[in-house]
C-alpha positions in Angstrom: 84.4 79.6 107.0 83.4 80.1 103.4 80.2 81.8 104.4 82.1 84.1 106.8 84.5 85.0 103.9 81.6 85.5 101.5 79.5 87.8 103.7 82.2 89.6 105.9 85.5 89.1 104.0 88.7 87.3 105.1 89.6 89.8 107.7 86.6 88.9 109.8 86.9 85.1 109.3 90.1 85.3 111.4 88.1 86.9 114.2 85.4 84.2 114.3 85.0 82.0 117.5 82.9 78.9 117.7 82.0 77.8 121.2 79.4 76.1 123.2 79.2 78.7 125.9 79.1 82.2 124.3 79.2 84.0 127.6 82.8 83.2 128.3 84.1 84.8 125.1 85.0 88.4 125.4 84.0 90.6 122.5 82.1 93.6 121.3 79.2 92.1 119.4 77.6 88.6 119.3 75.4 88.0 116.3 73.2 85.0 117.1 69.8 83.6 116.3 69.3 82.5 119.9 67.1 85.1 121.6 68.4 84.6 125.1 71.9 83.6 125.8 72.9 82.0 129.1 76.1 80.5 130.4 78.8 80.6 133.1 79.7 84.2 132.7 78.2 87.7 132.4 78.6 88.6 128.7 80.9 91.5 127.7 79.4 91.8 124.3 76.3 93.4 122.9 73.8 91.0 121.6 72.5 91.5 118.0 69.8 89.0 117.3 69.7 87.5 113.8 65.9 87.4 113.2 64.4 84.0 113.1 60.8 82.7 113.7 61.9 81.1 117.0 63.2 84.3 118.5 60.5 86.9 117.5 59.1 87.0 121.1 62.4 88.5 122.3 62.1 92.3 122.5 64.4 95.2 123.6 67.5 94.0 121.7 68.8 95.1 118.3 67.8 92.8 115.5 68.8 92.2 111.9 67.2 90.0 109.3 69.5 90.2 106.3 73.3 89.5 106.5 73.9 91.9 103.6 73.0 94.6 106.0 75.2 93.7 108.9 77.3 96.8 108.7 74.3 99.0 109.4 73.6 97.0 112.5 77.1 96.2 113.8 78.8 99.5 113.3 76.3 101.5 115.5 76.9 99.0 118.3 80.6 99.5 118.1 80.7 103.2 117.7 83.6 104.5 115.8 85.3 101.6 113.9 88.3 101.3 111.6 87.5 99.0 108.7 
């Protein structure tokens, strides 16, 4: 949780969910290094790929490479947001 606090702040740490099957979690945005997410459900979230060498072949999805720039990638996916 320290990394979440450091990069996003304590308000976002309370919103973090860790799970094996990400498709069953309802949400707005999933930031993940895995290029293709599969599971038991149809995801409700928008997938933002955290750029890694193993996912560079995946195209057509938003991508970020630097956690310091997360706001510039997440906020457009959310539309209007209150911080």
